C-alpha positions as CSV (number, residue, x, y, z in Angstrom):
1,X,-33.6,-112.1,136.8
2,X,-36.7,-112.5,139.0
3,X,-40.0,-112.5,137.2
4,X,-41.2,-109.5,139.2
5,X,-38.1,-107.6,137.8
6,X,-39.0,-108.7,134.3
7,X,-42.5,-107.3,134.8
8,X,-41.1,-104.0,136.0
9,X,-38.6,-103.7,133.2
10,X,-41.2,-104.6,130.6
11,X,-43.5,-101.7,131.5
12,X,-40.7,-99.3,132.3
13,X,-39.3,-99.9,128.8
14,X,-42.8,-99.8,127.1
15,X,-43.7,-96.5,128.7
16,X,-40.4,-94.7,128.4
17,X,-39.8,-95.8,124.7
18,X,-43.4,-94.9,123.8
19,X,-44.7,-98.2,122.7
20,X,-47.3,-97.8,125.5
21,X,-48.9,-94.4,125.0
22,X,-50.0,-92.1,127.8
23,X,-53.4,-93.2,129.1
24,X,-53.1,-96.8,127.9
25,X,-54.6,-99.2,130.5
26,X,-52.4,-102.0,131.8
27,X,-53.8,-105.5,132.2
28,X,-55.5,-106.5,135.4
29,X,-53.4,-107.6,138.4
30,X,-54.6,-111.2,137.8
31,X,-53.6,-111.1,134.1
32,X,-50.2,-109.7,135.0
33,X,-49.7,-112.4,137.7
34,X,-50.6,-115.1,135.2
35,X,-48.5,-113.7,132.4
36,X,-45.4,-113.3,134.5
37,X,-46.0,-116.3,136.8
38,X,-45.8,-114.3,140.0
39,X,-48.1,-113.8,142.9
40,X,-50.6,-110.9,142.9
41,X,-48.8,-109.4,146.0
42,X,-45.6,-109.3,143.9
43,X,-47.6,-107.6,141.0
44,X,-48.9,-105.0,143.4
45,X,-45.3,-104.3,144.6
46,X,-44.2,-103.8,141.0
47,X,-47.1,-101.5,140.3
48,X,-46.2,-99.5,143.3
49,X,-42.7,-99.1,142.1
50,X,-43.9,-97.9,138.7
51,X,-46.3,-95.5,140.4
52,X,-43.6,-94.1,142.6
53,X,-41.5,-93.4,139.5
54,X,-44.4,-91.6,137.8
55,X,-44.6,-94.2,135.1
56,X,-48.2,-95.2,135.8
57,X,-51.2,-93.7,137.7
58,X,-53.7,-95.8,139.5
59,X,-57.5,-95.3,140.0
60,X,-59.1,-97.1,142.9
61,X,-61.2,-99.8,141.4
62,X,-60.4,-98.5,137.9
63,X,-57.1,-100.0,137.0
64,X,-53.6,-98.7,136.2
65,X,-52.7,-96.5,133.3
66,X,-49.5,-95.3,131.6
67,X,-48.7,-91.8,133.0
68,X,-47.0,-88.7,131.8
69,X,-46.1,-87.6,135.3
70,X,-42.4,-88.5,134.8
71,X,-42.3,-86.0,131.9
72,X,-44.1,-83.2,133.6
73,X,-40.9,-81.6,135.0
74,X,-39.7,-81.2,131.4
75,X,-42.9,-79.6,130.0
76,X,-44.4,-77.5,132.8
77,X,-41.8,-74.7,132.5
78,X,-42.2,-74.7,128.7
79,X,-46.0,-74.5,128.9
80,X,-45.7,-71.6,131.3
81,X,-43.2,-69.9,128.9
82,X,-45.6,-70.3,126.0
83,X,-48.5,-68.9,128.1
84,X,-46.5,-65.8,129.0
85,X,-44.3,-65.3,126.0
86,X,-46.0,-65.9,122.7
87,X,-42.7,-65.1,120.9
88,X,-41.2,-68.3,122.3
89,X,-43.3,-70.4,119.8
90,X,-40.7,-69.4,117.2
91,X,-38.1,-71.1,119.3
92,X,-40.2,-74.2,119.3
93,X,-40.6,-74.0,115.5
94,X,-36.8,-73.9,115.2
95,X,-36.5,-77.0,117.3
96,X,-39.2,-78.7,115.4
97,X,-37.5,-77.8,112.1
98,X,-34.5,-80.0,113.1
99,X,-36.3,-82.8,115.0
100,X,-39.2,-83.3,112.7
101,X,-37.1,-83.3,109.6
102,X,-35.0,-86.1,111.0
103,X,-38.1,-87.9,112.2
104,X,-39.6,-87.8,108.7
105,X,-36.3,-89.0,107.3
106,X,-36.0,-92.0,109.6
107,X,-39.7,-92.8,109.3
108,X,-39.4,-93.1,105.5
109,X,-36.3,-95.2,106.0
110,X,-37.6,-97.5,108.8
111,X,-41.4,-97.6,108.9
112,X,-42.9,-101.0,108.7
113,X,-46.4,-102.0,107.6
114,X,-47.9,-101.4,111.1
115,X,-46.3,-98.0,111.2
116,X,-47.7,-97.1,107.8
117,X,-51.2,-98.2,108.8
118,X,-51.1,-96.1,112.0
119,X,-49.7,-93.1,110.0
120,X,-52.4,-93.5,107.4
121,X,-55.1,-93.4,110.1
122,X,-53.5,-90.3,111.6
123,X,-53.3,-88.6,108.2
124,X,-57.0,-89.4,107.4
125,X,-58.2,-88.1,110.8
126,X,-56.3,-84.9,110.2
127,X,-57.6,-84.5,106.7
128,X,-61.2,-85.0,107.9
129,X,-60.7,-82.5,110.7
130,X,-59.4,-79.9,108.3
131,X,-62.2,-80.5,105.9
132,X,-64.7,-79.9,108.7
133,X,-62.9,-76.7,109.6
134,X,-63.0,-77.7,113.2
135,X,-60.2,-75.8,114.9
136,X,-59.7,-78.0,118.0
137,X,-60.0,-81.2,116.1
138,X,-57.6,-79.9,113.4
139,X,-54.9,-78.9,115.9
140,X,-55.2,-82.2,117.9
141,X,-55.1,-84.3,114.7
142,X,-52.2,-82.2,113.4
143,X,-50.2,-82.9,116.5
144,X,-51.1,-86.6,116.5
145,X,-49.9,-86.9,112.9
146,X,-46.5,-85.5,113.8
147,X,-46.3,-87.8,116.8
148,X,-47.1,-90.7,114.6
149,X,-44.2,-89.8,112.4
150,X,-41.9,-89.7,115.4
151,X,-43.2,-93.2,116.4
152,X,-42.5,-94.4,112.9
153,X,-38.9,-93.2,113.0
154,X,-38.0,-95.9,115.6
155,X,-35.6,-93.5,117.2
156,X,-36.3,-93.7,121.0
157,X,-34.6,-90.4,121.8
158,X,-36.6,-88.4,119.2
159,X,-39.8,-90.2,120.3
160,X,-39.2,-89.5,123.9
161,X,-38.5,-85.9,123.2
162,X,-41.7,-85.6,121.1
163,X,-43.8,-87.3,123.7
164,X,-42.3,-85.2,126.5
165,X,-43.1,-82.1,124.5
166,X,-46.4,-83.3,123.1
167,X,-48.6,-81.0,125.2
168,X,-46.3,-78.1,124.3
169,X,-46.4,-79.0,120.6
170,X,-50.2,-79.5,120.7
171,X,-50.6,-76.1,122.4
172,X,-48.3,-74.5,119.8
173,X,-50.1,-76.2,116.9
174,X,-53.5,-74.9,118.2
175,X,-52.2,-71.4,118.2
176,X,-50.6,-71.8,114.8
177,X,-53.7,-73.4,113.2
178,X,-56.0,-70.9,114.7
179,X,-54.1,-68.1,113.0
180,X,-53.8,-70.0,109.7
181,X,-56.9,-72.0,108.8
182,X,-59.2,-69.0,108.9
183,X,-57.9,-68.3,105.4
184,X,-58.8,-71.2,103.0
185,X,-55.6,-70.9,100.8
186,X,-53.4,-71.3,103.9
187,X,-55.5,-74.3,105.1
188,X,-55.1,-76.0,101.7
189,X,-51.4,-75.3,101.6
190,X,-51.0,-76.9,105.1
191,X,-52.8,-80.0,104.0
192,X,-50.7,-80.2,100.8
193,X,-47.6,-80.0,102.8
194,X,-48.7,-82.7,105.2
195,X,-49.7,-84.8,102.2
196,X,-46.2,-84.3,100.8
197,X,-44.6,-85.6,104.0
198,X,-47.0,-88.5,104.2
199,X,-46.5,-89.5,100.6
200,X,-42.7,-89.4,100.9
201,X,-42.8,-91.6,104.1
202,X,-45.2,-94.1,102.5
203,X,-43.0,-94.3,99.4
204,X,-39.8,-94.8,101.4
205,X,-38.2,-91.6,100.2
206,X,-36.2,-90.3,103.3
207,X,-34.5,-87.3,101.7
208,X,-37.8,-86.1,100.2
209,X,-39.6,-86.6,103.5
210,X,-37.1,-84.5,105.4
211,X,-37.2,-81.8,102.8
212,X,-41.0,-81.8,102.9
213,X,-41.0,-81.5,106.7
214,X,-38.6,-78.6,106.5
215,X,-40.7,-76.8,103.9
216,X,-43.8,-77.3,106.2
217,X,-42.1,-75.8,109.3
218,X,-40.5,-73.0,107.3
219,X,-43.9,-72.1,105.8
220,X,-45.5,-71.9,109.3
221,X,-42.6,-69.7,110.5
222,X,-42.9,-67.3,107.6
223,X,-46.7,-67.0,107.9
224,X,-46.6,-66.4,111.7
225,X,-43.7,-63.9,111.2
226,X,-45.7,-62.0,108.6
227,X,-48.8,-62.0,110.9
228,X,-46.7,-60.7,113.8
229,X,-45.4,-57.8,111.7
230,X,-49.0,-57.1,110.5
231,X,-50.1,-57.0,114.1
232,X,-47.2,-54.7,115.1
233,X,-48.2,-52.3,112.3
234,X,-51.8,-52.3,113.5
235,X,-50.9,-51.6,117.1
236,X,-48.6,-48.8,116.0
237,X,-51.4,-47.2,114.0
238,X,-53.8,-47.5,116.9
239,X,-51.3,-45.7,119.2
240,X,-50.7,-43.0,116.6
241,X,-54.4,-42.2,116.0
242,X,-55.5,-42.5,119.6
243,X,-53.3,-39.6,120.6
């Protein structure tokens, strides 16, 4: 295999499997040429191939970055659906119930020390955001925590799905959190549930981790369902008394 093909395969794999996150900057053309022992013109050809496939984006004079363009065709219709049909977030929760339970299970089974360090940082950021009662930070940190679990599962299919749906999940989490953290008991319950998932993974308890993830998603489903019913009753009363 030619060294230029090795360069292409290296970054194709790193981006699609998620070891190189969206937005991560690639080394300079000179560094890539030195590392893979090829000319800079060959490096530019490889970068163009990666760009054409939507795996990287390039900024003139600013470098090359891992891109999410190759995932956009998956998520754009779903983002539009969530914007126009709030009820569809329950479909996403059903999907997350299965996927995140399995991700937590495999993360507890397979996470190494580096994974546990990354997961700890994600959990601490989420805890801090919830303590500050910052809605945007809380929802972003919440989504990042769940993505870290998927990364720790070492299942490329689950990770690819989670990364492809990350913007959808983050949007959904923002809506969920905005409805739930306004009431302190619910905020505390959410953090305890996240803590249960985190502790089970850190203690290498796969079945416990899966059950904790299922309880968390089920709780969110139940709260949002109750809130939807409450809103329906309010709208019914408003129609009745406005006549």
